[in-house]
C-alpha positions as a printed NumPy array, in Angstrom:
array([[-26.025, -33.606, -26.984],
       [-24.326, -32.497, -23.769],
       [-20.942, -30.85 , -24.108],
       [-18.118, -33.006, -22.804],
       [-16.775, -31.64 , -19.537],
       [-13.088, -30.722, -19.4  ],
       [-10.818, -32.216, -16.773],
       [ -9.064, -30.017, -14.222],
       [ -5.753, -30.693, -15.981],
       [ -7.179, -29.608, -19.355],
       [ -8.583, -26.409, -17.863],
       [ -5.26 , -25.56 , -16.269],
       [ -3.26 , -26.284, -19.424],
       [ -5.544, -24.274, -21.724],
       [ -5.433, -21.369, -19.275],
       [ -1.64 , -21.494, -19.007],
       [ -1.185, -21.796, -22.769],
       [ -3.531, -19.031, -23.913],
       [ -3.699, -16.573, -20.99 ],
       [ -1.152, -14.272, -19.393],
       [ -0.454, -14.949, -15.737],
       [ -0.199, -11.573, -14.013],
       [  2.931, -10.282, -12.271],
       [  5.035, -13.402, -12.931],
       [  7.406, -15.225, -15.252],
       [  5.145, -17.18 , -17.606],
       [  7.278, -20.321, -17.839],
       [  6.691, -21.183, -14.171],
       [  2.928, -20.605, -14.172],
       [  0.843, -23.715, -13.636],
       [ -2.52 , -22.415, -12.397],
       [ -4.582, -24.585, -10.096],
       [ -8.12 , -25.211, -11.344],
       [-10.802, -24.005,  -8.927],
       [-14.297, -25.462,  -9.324],
       [-16.238, -24.1  ,  -6.348],
       [-16.076, -21.678,  -3.426],
       [-18.36 , -21.05 ,  -0.477],
       [-17.929, -19.154,   2.763],
       [-14.244, -18.991,   3.703],
       [-13.296, -22.001,   1.573],
       [-12.705, -22.891,  -2.071],
       [-12.304, -26.245,  -3.836],
       [ -9.815, -27.335,  -6.488],
       [-10.38 , -29.67 ,  -9.432],
       [ -9.376, -32.684,  -7.382],
       [-11.943, -31.919,  -4.69 ],
       [ -9.467, -30.596,  -2.109],
       [-10.711, -27.684,   0.002],
       [ -8.641, -24.676,   1.036],
       [ -9.193, -22.074,   3.748],
       [ -9.03 , -18.673,   2.013],
       [ -6.867, -16.887,   4.593],
       [ -6.312, -13.711,   2.545],
       [ -9.794, -13.367,   1.006],
       [ -8.208, -14.059,  -2.402],
       [ -6.695, -10.616,  -3.073],
       [ -8.009,  -9.135,   0.187],
       [-11.376,  -8.586,  -1.461],
       [-13.882, -11.391,  -0.738],
       [-14.981,  -9.742,   2.503],
       [-18.349, -11.524,   2.803],
       [-16.834, -14.853,   1.868],
       [-17.659, -16.749,  -1.29 ],
       [-21.142, -17.235,  -2.691],
       [-23.065, -15.017,  -0.287],
       [-26.718, -15.865,  -1.127],
       [-27.992, -12.281,  -1.006],
       [-25.256, -11.046,  -3.348],
       [-25.741, -13.983,  -5.734],
       [-29.471, -13.277,  -5.893],
       [-28.821,  -9.561,  -6.457],
       [-26.651, -10.439,  -9.466],
       [-29.407, -12.635, -10.892],
       [-32.133, -10.084, -10.19 ],
       [-30.159,  -7.253, -11.761],
       [-29.546,  -9.372, -14.843],
       [-33.245, -10.105, -15.146],
       [-34.354,  -6.5  , -14.665],
       [-31.693,  -4.434, -16.454],
       [-28.374,  -5.937, -17.507],
       [-26.969,  -2.788, -19.144],
       [-27.793,   0.787, -19.977],
       [-25.368,   3.545, -20.915],
       [-24.121,   5.738, -18.047],
       [-26.052,   8.789, -19.202],
       [-29.264,   7.258, -17.794],
       [-30.449,   6.927, -14.201],
       [-31.248,   3.494, -12.768],
       [-32.771,   2.341,  -9.51 ],
       [-29.671,   0.404,  -8.471],
       [-27.533,   3.481,  -9.1  ],
       [-29.816,   5.665,  -7.008],
       [-30.057,   3.14 ,  -4.159],
       [-26.306,   2.62 ,  -3.986],
       [-25.661,   6.369,  -4.052],
       [-28.084,   6.833,  -1.163],
       [-26.447,   4.052,   0.86 ],
       [-22.96 ,   5.404,   0.27 ],
       [-23.915,   8.645,   1.99 ],
       [-24.438,   6.62 ,   5.173],
       [-21.225,   4.562,   5.136],
       [-18.568,   6.782,   3.525],
       [-16.653,   9.355,   5.579],
       [-18.778,  12.465,   6.09 ],
       [-18.59 ,  15.006,   3.308],
       [-18.09 ,  12.653,   0.356],
       [-21.256,  13.182,  -1.654],
       [-20.498,  12.859,  -5.377],
       [-19.667,   9.55 ,  -7.036],
       [-18.094,   8.196, -10.19 ],
       [-18.474,   4.419, -10.591],
       [-15.819,   2.364, -12.377],
       [-15.089,  -1.335, -12.771],
       [-11.852,  -1.47 , -10.753],
       [ -9.735,   0.316,  -8.172],
       [ -7.258,   1.099, -10.932],
       [ -9.913,   2.997, -12.897],
       [-11.126,   4.71 ,  -9.726],
       [ -7.626,   6.074,  -9.191],
       [ -7.426,   7.226, -12.796],
       [-10.675,   9.123, -12.259],
       [ -9.315,  10.649,  -9.055],
       [ -6.164,  11.877, -10.802],
       [ -8.127,  13.494, -13.617],
       [-10.632,  15.098, -11.245],
       [ -7.844,  16.459,  -9.025],
       [ -6.028,  17.962, -11.998],
       [ -9.153,  19.456, -13.555],
       [-10.297,  20.918, -10.234],
       [ -6.968,  22.372,  -9.079],
       [ -5.517,  23.298, -12.463],
       [ -2.288,  21.7  , -11.265],
       [ -0.54 ,  18.567, -12.471],
       [  1.68 ,  16.7  , -10.01 ],
       [  0.596,  13.822,  -7.781],
       [  2.688,  13.058,  -4.707],
       [  2.565,   9.296,  -4.102],
       [  4.648,   7.135,  -1.761],
       [  7.084,   4.274,  -2.023],
       [  5.724,   0.913,  -0.772],
       [  2.4  ,   1.592,  -2.45 ],
       [  0.188,   0.057,  -5.121],
       [ -2.486,   2.045,  -6.924],
       [ -3.205,   0.018, -10.062],
       [ -1.852,  -1.236, -13.37 ],
       [ -3.031,   1.242, -16.016],
       [ -0.628,   3.893, -17.285],
       [ -1.44 ,   6.57 , -14.718],
       [ -2.043,   4.333, -11.721],
       [  1.101,   2.25 , -12.266],
       [  3.049,   5.504, -12.533],
       [  1.81 ,   6.34 ,  -9.039],
       [  2.726,   2.892,  -7.706],
       [  5.849,   2.777,  -5.56 ],
       [  6.533,  -0.942,  -5.63 ],
       [  8.544,  -2.851,  -8.277],
       [  5.551,  -3.476, -10.499],
       [  6.199,   0.059, -11.788],
       [  9.817,  -0.57 , -12.748],
       [  9.129,  -2.161, -16.138],
       [  7.186,   0.937, -17.199],
       [  9.797,   3.562, -16.347],
       [  9.998,   6.499, -16.821],
       [  6.3  ,   6.21 , -16.018],
       [  6.365,   8.603, -13.074],
       [  8.02 ,  11.416, -14.998],
       [  5.658,  10.987, -17.925],
       [  2.58 ,  11.075, -15.703],
       [  3.546,  13.843, -13.29 ],
       [  4.144,  11.661, -10.216],
       [  6.78 ,  12.311,  -7.556],
       [  7.465,   9.877,  -4.728],
       [  7.622,  10.535,  -1.006],
       [  8.78 ,   8.272,   1.831],
       [  6.24 ,   5.771,   3.065],
       [  5.125,   5.707,   6.674],
       [  6.861,   2.579,   7.946],
       [  7.674,   2.508,  11.634],
       [  9.265,  -0.957,  11.394],
       [ 11.761,   0.089,   8.714],
       [ 11.634,   3.868,   8.913],
       [ 13.001,   5.396,   5.685],
       [ 13.863,   8.587,   7.612],
       [ 15.706,   7.073,  10.596],
       [ 19.239,   7.823,   9.355],
       [ 18.426,  11.503,   8.913],
       [ 15.985,  11.846,  11.792],
       [ 16.71 ,   9.164,  14.447],
       [ 13.908,  10.578,  16.618],
       [ 11.713,  11.285,  13.649],
       [  8.184,  11.23 ,  15.051],
       [  6.305,  11.755,  11.802],
       [  9.122,  13.215,   9.719],
       [  7.726,  11.251,   6.756],
       [  4.707,  13.575,   6.822],
       [  6.896,  16.66 ,   7.281],
       [  8.882,  15.63 ,   4.218],
       [  5.722,  15.55 ,   2.113],
       [  5.132,  19.181,   3.075],
       [  8.725,  19.936,   2.044],
       [  7.999,  18.297,  -1.32 ],
       [  4.807,  20.295,  -1.869],
       [  6.633,  23.564,  -1.205],
       [  9.616,  22.729,  -3.398],
       [  7.946,  20.861,  -6.253],
       [  5.191,  23.401,  -6.962],
       [  2.271,  22.502,  -9.248],
       [  1.102,  19.757,  -6.845],
       [ -2.554,  18.816,  -7.338],
       [ -2.881,  16.033,  -4.772],
       [ -1.233,  13.747,  -2.265],
       [ -2.198,  10.101,  -2.76 ],
       [ -1.955,   7.601,   0.109],
       [ -3.266,   4.241,   1.203],
       [ -4.283,   5.109,   4.802],
       [ -3.241,   1.561,   5.713],
       [ -0.871,   0.309,   3.026],
       [ -2.153,  -2.941,   1.517],
       [ -0.086,  -5.424,  -0.463],
       [  3.172,  -3.725,   0.443],
       [  3.054,  -4.674,   4.089],
       [ -0.141,  -3.573,   5.901],
       [  1.715,  -0.479,   7.107],
       [ -0.313,   1.179,   9.882],
       [  0.636,   4.823,  10.467],
       [  1.156,   6.336,  13.935],
       [ -1.877,   8.222,  15.205],
       [ -0.417,  11.64 ,  14.345],
       [  0.32 ,  10.873,  10.7  ],
       [ -3.021,  11.109,   8.891],
       [ -4.243,  14.205,  10.816],
       [ -0.922,  15.921,  10.06 ],
       [ -1.211,  15.001,   6.396],
       [ -4.758,  16.351,   6.295],
       [ -3.642,  19.625,   7.879],
       [ -0.687,  20.23 ,   5.573],
       [ -2.749,  19.46 ,   2.461],
       [ -5.394,  21.948,   3.594],
       [ -2.83 ,  24.661,   4.334],
       [ -1.206,  24.324,   0.917],
       [ -4.395,  23.952,  -1.13 ],
       [ -3.535,  20.391,  -2.144],
       [ -6.151,  17.635,  -2.34 ],
       [ -5.82 ,  14.528,  -0.171],
       [ -6.742,  11.315,  -1.999],
       [ -7.319,   8.237,   0.164],
       [ -6.904,   4.964,  -1.711],
       [ -9.119,   2.574,   0.266],
       [ -9.379,  -0.109,  -2.405],
       [ -8.028,  -2.669,   0.051],
       [ -8.435,  -1.041,   3.471],
       [-12.102,  -0.125,   3.038],
       [-15.338,  -1.986,   3.718],
       [-14.674,  -3.089,   7.287],
       [-11.279,  -4.638,   6.594],
       [ -9.53 ,  -2.643,   9.348],
       [-12.414,  -2.607,  11.833],
       [-13.938,   0.634,  10.507],
       [-16.01 ,   1.146,   7.391],
       [-12.94 ,   2.952,   6.027],
       [ -9.464,   3.145,   7.503],
       [ -9.398,   6.973,   7.604],
       [-12.111,   6.776,  10.253],
       [ -9.536,   5.493,  12.754],
       [ -8.045,   8.99 ,  12.803],
       [-11.139,  11.082,  12.127],
       [ -9.682,  12.301,   8.819],
       [-11.883,  13.391,   5.917],
       [-10.201,  13.128,   2.507],
       [-11.113,  15.294,  -0.464],
       [-11.336,  12.223,  -2.686],
       [-11.696,   8.58 ,  -1.69 ],
       [-11.268,   5.668,  -4.076],
       [-12.302,   2.122,  -3.319],
       [-13.238,  -1.19 ,  -4.935],
       [-12.766,  -4.877,  -3.95 ],
       [-15.011,  -5.277,  -0.875],
       [-17.702,  -2.941,  -2.218],
       [-19.247,  -5.999,  -3.912],
       [-17.276,  -8.625,  -1.952],
       [-15.52 ,  -9.004,  -5.34 ],
       [-18.485, -10.916,  -6.785],
       [-18.654,  -8.419,  -9.648],
       [-16.073,  -5.762, -10.619],
       [-16.907,  -2.328,  -9.2  ],
       [-14.777,   0.652,  -8.233],
       [-15.758,   4.011,  -6.783],
       [-14.271,   7.497,  -6.867],
       [-16.024,   9.717,  -4.305],
       [-15.464,  13.469,  -3.908],
       [-16.596,  16.288,  -1.656],
       [-19.463,  18.517,  -2.678],
       [-17.037,  21.423,  -3.073],
       [-15.192,  19.529,  -5.8  ],
       [-18.489,  18.395,  -7.338],
       [-19.818,  21.968,  -7.506],
       [-16.802,  23.077,  -9.551],
       [-18.034,  20.947, -12.438],
       [-21.407,  22.662, -12.544],
       [-19.74 ,  25.331, -14.663],
       [-16.678,  23.422, -15.847],
       [-16.642,  20.524, -18.298],
       [-16.312,  17.113, -16.627],
       [-13.961,  15.454, -19.085],
       [-14.126,  11.788, -18.092],
       [-16.241,   8.674, -18.68 ],
       [-16.346,   5.186, -20.141],
       [-18.82 ,   2.631, -21.447],
       [-19.06 ,   0.595, -18.243],
       [-19.309,   3.521, -15.823],
       [-22.183,   2.859, -13.408],
       [-22.853,  -0.526, -15.037],
       [-26.135,  -1.808, -13.548],
       [-24.78 ,  -5.348, -13.09 ],
       [-22.146,  -3.998, -10.704],
       [-24.384,  -1.673,  -8.701],
       [-27.207,  -3.979,  -7.599],
       [-24.777,  -6.449,  -5.962],
       [-23.077,  -3.537,  -4.155],
       [-26.387,  -2.605,  -2.537],
       [-26.783,  -6.215,  -1.394],
       [-23.208,  -6.308,  -0.085],
       [-23.652,  -3.213,   2.085],
       [-26.952,  -4.537,   3.442],
       [-25.298,  -7.842,   4.33 ],
       [-22.442,  -6.063,   6.062],
       [-24.931,  -4.063,   8.1  ],
       [-27.12 ,  -7.085,   8.877],
       [-24.199,  -9.167,  10.149],
       [-22.471,  -6.188,  11.813],
       [-19.248,  -7.158,  10.076],
       [-17.401,  -3.918,  10.78 ],
       [-17.732,  -4.565,  14.515],
       [-16.885,  -8.22 ,  13.968],
       [-13.701,  -7.304,  12.105],
       [-12.606,  -5.065,  14.964],
       [-13.353,  -7.698,  17.622],
       [-11.75 , -10.612,  15.778],
       [ -8.769,  -8.429,  14.93 ],
       [ -7.745,  -8.393,  18.568],
       [ -7.903, -12.193,  18.619],
       [ -5.818, -12.506,  15.441],
       [ -3.284,  -9.962,  16.672],
       [ -2.601, -11.851,  19.912],
       [ -2.141, -15.14 ,  18.101],
       [  0.227, -13.611,  15.556],
       [  2.248, -11.896,  18.28 ],
       [  2.699, -15.321,  19.847],
       [  4.199, -16.5  ,  16.539],
       [  6.651, -13.601,  16.61 ],
       [  7.851, -14.698,  20.044],
       [  8.252, -18.268,  18.794],
       [  9.884, -17.872,  15.361],
       [ 13.288, -16.24 ,  14.754],
       [ 12.247, -15.439,  11.178],
       [  9.36 , -13.171,  12.232],
       [ 10.572,  -9.596,  12.556],
       [  7.282,  -7.78 ,  12.918],
       [  3.549,  -8.346,  13.203],
       [  1.228,  -5.424,  12.545],
       [ -2.351,  -4.727,  11.569],
       [ -5.847,  -3.494,  12.312],
       [ -9.12 ,  -5.402,  12.245],
       [ -8.797,  -8.444,   9.998],
       [ -5.837,  -6.993,   8.104],
       [ -2.393,  -8.148,   9.279],
       [  1.132,  -8.643,   7.99 ],
       [  3.779, -11.078,   9.204],
       [  7.15 ,  -9.613,   8.193],
       [  9.985, -12.114,   7.733],
       [ 13.6  , -11.144,   8.409],
       [ 17.117, -12.538,   8.331],
       [ 17.779, -11.019,  11.744],
       [ 15.327,  -9.576,  14.25 ],
       [ 17.834,  -6.933,  15.365],
       [ 18.891,  -5.602,  11.952],
       [ 15.403,  -6.148,  10.452],
       [ 16.996,  -7.135,   7.134],
       [ 14.267,  -8.813,   5.035],
       [ 14.628, -12.375,   3.83 ],
       [ 14.142, -11.207,   0.243],
       [ 14.142,  -7.909,  -1.632],
       [ 12.141,  -6.237,  -4.394],
       [ 14.972,  -6.97 ,  -6.816],
       [ 14.757, -10.677,  -5.926],
       [ 11.092, -10.6  ,  -6.913],
       [ 11.674,  -8.917, -10.261],
       [ 14.631, -11.159, -11.08 ],
       [ 12.56 , -14.29 , -10.519],
       [ 14.453, -15.641,  -7.521],
       [ 12.715, -18.17 ,  -5.301],
       [ 11.317, -16.213,  -2.354],
       [ 11.124, -17.61 ,   1.17 ],
       [  7.59 , -16.259,   1.616],
       [  6.498, -18.222,  -1.446],
       [  7.935, -21.394,   0.07 ],
       [  6.037, -20.709,   3.297],
       [  2.82 , -20.034,   1.36 ],
       [  3.36 , -23.205,  -0.691],
       [  3.726, -25.284,   2.45 ],
       [  0.528, -23.787,   3.849],
       [ -1.294, -24.629,   0.62 ],
       [ -0.19 , -28.259,   0.945],
       [ -1.945, -28.188,   4.304],
       [ -5.132, -26.653,   2.91 ],
       [ -4.656, -22.958,   3.709],
       [ -3.938, -20.237,   1.137],
       [ -2.252, -16.956,   2.027],
       [ -1.053, -13.924,   0.077],
       [  2.743, -13.652,   0.008],
       [  4.663, -10.61 ,  -1.23 ],
       [  8.471, -10.243,  -1.277],
       [  9.201, -10.745,   2.448],
       [  5.856, -10.696,   4.256],
       [  2.568, -12.579,   4.35 ],
       [ -0.851, -10.94 ,   4.511],
       [ -3.405, -12.404,   6.908],
       [ -6.814, -11.07 ,   5.83 ],
       [ -9.56 , -13.701,   6.   ],
       [-13.181, -12.939,   5.062],
       [-14.98 , -10.882,   7.691],
       [-17.308, -13.849,   8.319],
       [-14.396, -16.054,   9.432],
       [-14.873, -18.025,  12.66 ],
       [-12.4  , -18.315,  15.532],
       [-12.004, -21.986,  14.683],
       [-11.022, -21.085,  11.105],
       [ -8.614, -18.449,  12.402],
       [ -7.033, -21.069,  14.667],
       [ -6.693, -23.465,  11.728],
       [ -5.09 , -20.844,   9.494],
       [ -2.621, -19.629,  12.086],
       [ -1.694, -23.207,  13.009],
       [ -0.829, -23.811,   9.345],
       [  1.238, -20.613,   9.301],
       [  2.971, -21.636,  12.528],
       [  4.009, -24.987,  11.049],
       [  5.11 , -23.49 ,   7.714],
       [  7.294, -20.833,   9.356],
       [  9.782, -23.595,  10.135],
       [ 10.899, -23.172,   6.516],
       [ 11.774, -19.521,   7.179],
       [ 13.39 , -20.337,  10.537],
       [ 15.569, -22.976,   8.865],
       [ 16.549, -20.452,   6.18 ],
       [ 17.637, -17.976,   8.858],
       [ 19.662, -20.686,  10.572],
       [ 21.428, -21.487,   7.287],
       [ 22.293, -17.838,   6.74 ],
       [ 23.93 , -17.634,  10.165],
       [ 26.188, -20.671,   9.657]])
């Protein structure tokens, strides 16, 4: 006898009742039921289709239901669904070989996890074991994960509930690189890259610093693109002081910014690189912590004290091989770079049109639209405290209006992230930006009310 199929409403209610909704007040969570997804679109329980204009959580880079990745999942399940990480497998060997071709030069040793969070945890432990030092310098306006160590290194308000997490986990925070709202401008009006200089000041005065941790292009917290001098300067000061440079490319990797990895824009080679999300186009959970050979060689004669049951899980590795092959076949890194110019021009036109848009910034298919109360003062429409206190945010209203019109977008505090799948067409880009254009009237009206 066939099992009776649940309705969309039943699915949503059971989910809401028995699951935790992440990063939110539970009483307001009413999750939409999704029944299908393909390409740049997904479908709800009522049959309505939505353009996925932020690749879910900036991760579905190949779009939904890529046939080669789906088949790789099935094939891996048929051939070898699981084996403990102490064994070698063909998918592990193939992926390792492919990574040598696409990662920044010099990263040759890999630890596979099931998330970016776990990849960062591995990076912290490796950095501390290798250097014999403890402290991690992270930055405000950053997100590095939700486990105890990675949330301690997160600069945004998701860390606040866990305080004093940073002190407990040896993390100290530096200013972010943010040319739109420079955190150094009051002290250094003509700062250049004073935010990098200050990190050197911290290293000298803190002592016991194992590593500096940065998102080369900050993700959720605003798609903050550094000036061209920043990353090379950071690389130089870390080298001079014997401190490791960890690049968190969980979100900015895999062609998202128009390079395989964002550090390539500046020719910088990190000591450790962590990534996840686009490595399997999010079809299965996989994270990666990659190190230089110099770091790897240290553990030939020193105990490598890390591991977990799902490290190098075969079901995650086969699909990663397929994902990289698909990216190469469709030349999606080049496509991201080319379409990024198209997206950038269209978003700049929105800035000229809407009083609520304070800044537009990005690289490749990774852009932020920053909403403000006033374009001169750059004061945001909402603050981090508003988010934590559960206030209704203007960006959420804008995103809600877009959803009514069949386009979903990631909203965070006072900006929206435009990051469609790398397979997106110009017609789909036009549709998404038209929906954003129309919805920004809500923000413009809010600004007008504030000025009355």
